[in-house]
C-alpha positions in Angstrom: -63.5 107.1 91.2 -61.4 109.8 92.9 -60.5 109.7 96.6 -62.3 113.1 97.0 -65.6 111.7 95.6 -65.3 108.6 97.7 -64.7 110.6 100.9 -67.7 112.9 100.0 -69.9 109.9 99.5 -68.9 108.5 102.8 -69.6 111.8 104.5 -73.0 112.1 102.8 -73.9 108.5 103.8 -73.1 109.4 107.4 -75.2 112.7 107.2 -77.6 112.6 104.2 -79.2 116.0 105.3 -75.9 117.8 105.0 -76.4 120.0 101.9 -72.9 121.4 102.0 -71.5 117.9 101.5 -74.2 117.0 99.0 -73.3 120.1 96.9 -69.6 119.4 97.0 -70.3 115.8 95.9 -72.6 116.9 93.1 -70.0 119.5 91.9 -67.2 116.9 92.1 -69.2 114.3 90.2 -70.2 116.9 87.5 -66.6 118.0 87.1 -65.6 114.3 86.7 -68.1 113.8 83.9 -70.3 111.7 86.1 -73.3 114.0 85.7 -75.8 111.1 85.8 -74.7 110.2 89.3 -74.9 113.9 90.3 -78.5 114.1 89.0 -79.4 111.0 91.0 -78.3 112.7 94.2 -80.8 115.5 93.5 -83.6 113.1 92.4 -83.4 111.2 95.6 -84.4 114.3 97.6 -87.9 114.2 99.0 -88.0 117.7 100.3 -85.9 120.8 100.2 -84.1 121.9 103.4 -85.6 124.5 105.6 -82.5 126.3 107.0 -81.0 129.2 105.1 -77.5 127.8 104.6 -78.8 124.5 103.4 -81.2 126.3 101.0 -78.2 128.1 99.4 -76.3 124.8 98.9 -79.4 123.2 97.4 -79.8 126.1 95.0 -76.2 125.9 94.0 -76.6 122.2 93.5 -79.4 122.7 91.0 -77.5 125.5 89.4 -74.4 123.3 88.8 -76.6 120.8 86.9 -78.5 123.3 84.9 -80.8 121.7 82.4 -80.1 118.1 83.5 
């Protein structure tokens, strides 16, 4: 596991509602051919965010994973 992914996981664990960090982690996992782990990050979400910036990151997260 890369240092970047590990740091992003730590950041997300500290603030699970941070969609910017979640997106960056999903993107990094996908780029590292760890798509299953990236999909799990989206599957664990119970509801989408309500603020505009978080919605954009949520949409980008789903876009990165496409049909997965």
